[in-house]
C-alpha positions as CSV (number, residue, x, y, z in Angstrom):
1,X,-158.0,-192.9,-108.1
2,X,-161.4,-193.9,-109.5
3,X,-159.7,-196.8,-111.4
4,X,-158.3,-198.3,-108.2
5,X,-161.7,-197.9,-106.5
6,X,-163.3,-199.8,-109.4
7,X,-160.8,-202.7,-109.1
8,X,-161.5,-203.0,-105.4
9,X,-165.2,-202.8,-106.0
10,X,-165.0,-205.5,-108.7
11,X,-163.2,-207.8,-106.3
12,X,-165.6,-207.2,-103.3
13,X,-169.0,-206.3,-104.7
14,X,-171.0,-209.0,-106.5
15,X,-173.3,-206.7,-108.5
16,X,-170.3,-204.7,-109.9
17,X,-168.4,-207.9,-110.7
18,X,-171.3,-209.3,-112.7
19,X,-171.7,-206.0,-114.6
20,X,-168.0,-206.0,-115.4
21,X,-168.0,-209.7,-116.5
22,X,-171.0,-209.0,-118.7
23,X,-169.2,-206.3,-120.5
24,X,-166.0,-208.4,-120.8
25,X,-168.0,-211.4,-122.1
26,X,-169.1,-209.4,-125.2
27,X,-165.5,-208.9,-126.2
28,X,-162.7,-210.3,-124.0
29,X,-160.1,-208.0,-125.6
30,X,-161.9,-204.9,-124.3
31,X,-161.3,-205.3,-120.5
32,X,-160.0,-201.7,-120.3
33,X,-163.3,-200.4,-121.9
34,X,-165.2,-202.4,-119.2
35,X,-163.1,-200.8,-116.5
36,X,-163.9,-197.3,-117.9
37,X,-167.6,-198.2,-118.0
38,X,-167.4,-199.3,-114.4
39,X,-165.6,-196.0,-113.5
40,X,-168.4,-194.1,-115.0
41,X,-171.0,-196.0,-113.1
42,X,-169.1,-195.5,-109.8
43,X,-168.7,-191.8,-110.5
44,X,-172.5,-191.5,-111.0
45,X,-173.1,-193.5,-107.9
46,X,-170.8,-191.2,-105.9
47,X,-172.5,-188.1,-107.2
48,X,-175.9,-189.4,-106.1
49,X,-174.5,-190.3,-102.6
50,X,-172.9,-186.9,-102.3
51,X,-176.2,-185.1,-103.4
52,X,-178.2,-187.1,-100.8
53,X,-175.7,-186.2,-98.1
54,X,-176.0,-182.5,-99.0
55,X,-179.7,-182.7,-98.9
56,X,-179.6,-184.4,-95.4
57,X,-177.2,-181.8,-94.2
58,X,-179.6,-179.1,-95.6
59,X,-177.0,-177.6,-97.8
60,X,-179.7,-177.4,-100.4
61,X,-183.3,-176.9,-99.3
62,X,-184.7,-178.7,-102.3
63,X,-183.4,-181.0,-105.0
64,X,-181.2,-179.3,-107.6
65,X,-182.7,-179.2,-111.1
66,X,-180.4,-180.4,-113.9
67,X,-179.3,-177.7,-116.3
68,X,-181.2,-177.8,-119.6
């Protein structure tokens, strides 16, 4: 599902498209690697959006510290 979201974001979001094209420009044969890299970026973005939503909803009273 994340893969489909990345393809849609590459088509519609200029910053994502430029990042994808930059990775592909380094080696045009590695388009799948570029998609995986964009999936990782989107996953991280979604995690941050979800965390902010939980903080606004007061699910957590303070930011969660990353595990060491």
